[in-house]
Structures are given as structure tokens and as C-alpha cells.
C-alpha positions in Angstrom: 49.3 -107.4 126.9 52.0 -109.2 128.9 55.6 -108.7 127.9 56.3 -112.3 126.8 59.7 -113.7 125.8 59.8 -116.4 123.2 60.6 -119.1 125.8 57.5 -118.1 127.9 55.1 -118.5 124.9 55.1 -122.3 124.4 54.1 -124.2 127.6 54.0 -127.8 126.4 53.2 -130.0 123.4 49.8 -131.7 123.0 50.1 -135.4 122.5 46.7 -136.8 121.3 45.7 -139.1 118.4 44.5 -136.2 116.4 47.7 -134.2 116.9 49.8 -137.2 116.0 47.8 -137.7 112.8 48.5 -134.0 111.9 52.2 -134.5 112.1 52.2 -136.3 108.7 51.2 -132.9 107.2 53.8 -131.1 109.4 51.2 -129.7 111.8 52.2 -129.6 115.4 50.0 -128.7 118.4 51.2 -126.8 121.5 49.6 -125.4 124.6 50.6 -121.7 124.6 50.3 -118.8 127.0 46.8 -117.3 127.0 48.0 -113.8 126.1 50.3 -115.0 123.2 49.5 -113.8 119.7 50.0 -115.8 116.5 53.1 -113.8 115.6 54.6 -114.5 119.0 53.9 -118.2 118.6 55.5 -118.2 115.2 58.6 -116.4 116.5 58.9 -118.8 119.5 58.7 -122.0 117.3 61.3 -120.7 114.9 63.7 -119.7 117.7 63.2 -122.8 119.9 63.5 -125.4 117.1 66.4 -124.6 114.7 65.7 -125.2 111.0 62.0 -124.8 111.3 60.0 -122.3 109.2 56.4 -121.6 110.1 53.9 -121.3 107.3 50.9 -120.4 109.4 49.5 -120.6 113.0 45.9 -121.3 114.1 44.9 -120.6 117.7 42.0 -121.9 119.8 40.9 -120.4 123.1 39.4 -123.2 125.2 37.2 -122.4 128.2 37.7 -124.3 131.4 35.6 -127.4 132.1 33.0 -127.5 134.8 34.1 -129.8 137.7 32.0 -130.8 140.7 33.1 -132.0 144.1 29.9 -132.7 146.1 27.7 -129.6 146.0 30.5 -127.3 145.0 30.8 -126.5 141.3 33.9 -124.9 139.9 35.9 -124.5 136.7 39.3 -125.6 135.5 41.6 -122.9 134.1 41.2 -121.5 130.6 43.8 -122.6 128.1 45.0 -121.6 124.6 46.1 -124.1 122.0 48.1 -123.4 118.8 48.3 -125.5 115.7 51.5 -124.7 113.8 51.9 -125.6 110.1 55.5 -125.8 108.9 56.6 -125.2 105.4 57.4 -128.2 103.1 61.2 -127.5 103.2 61.3 -127.0 107.0 63.0 -129.5 109.4 60.9 -131.7 111.6 60.5 -130.8 115.3 62.7 -133.3 117.2 60.5 -133.7 120.4 57.8 -135.4 118.3 60.0 -137.9 116.6 59.8 -141.5 117.9 56.3 -141.1 119.5 
């Protein structure tokens, strides 16, 4: 396991129609470090965004897609996605407001 600090865990938010629809239920989607655990993701969200309290975290390991360039076939990098459910009394995450 890598020694990850909380600011290394969350890479970027995922902005899709499905993730935007989940924000009504206080579910936020992030791309996270592939070695990050659920407890590390929970700690990172609570430290990076003040006033938030995480109820649960679901993680998804996504394999890289096959890409072709002529006869050469390769793969894109593997990624890990985390869906974070906040508690009902928790504050909203500011980076998602106004989108």
C-alpha cells in the first residue's frame, strides 16, 4: 500500500449527467487514487470540504479501454471511481454548486 496523504487521494470530480442527478440525494462522484481505500476516501472528503460528514463510500475499479492506432492495440490507464454519500445534516460540497 502506498502512504497516501488525504490531499493525494481525490484526483478530480466526475461531471456527468448521472453524477449530477445523484447530487439531489447528496451523492458526489470523484476519481480517486487507485490504491486508496474507502476509509481514506472518507477521511479525505471530510478534511478537504469543511462541514461535510460522509455516511458511506462506494468504490469502482474501472479497467482501461482498448484503443487502436493502426495495427497497434493498447490500453488506457486503469482508474478508480468513488461515490460518496453525505449525511442528511451535512453541508453541500461547494465545487458542485452552480453546475
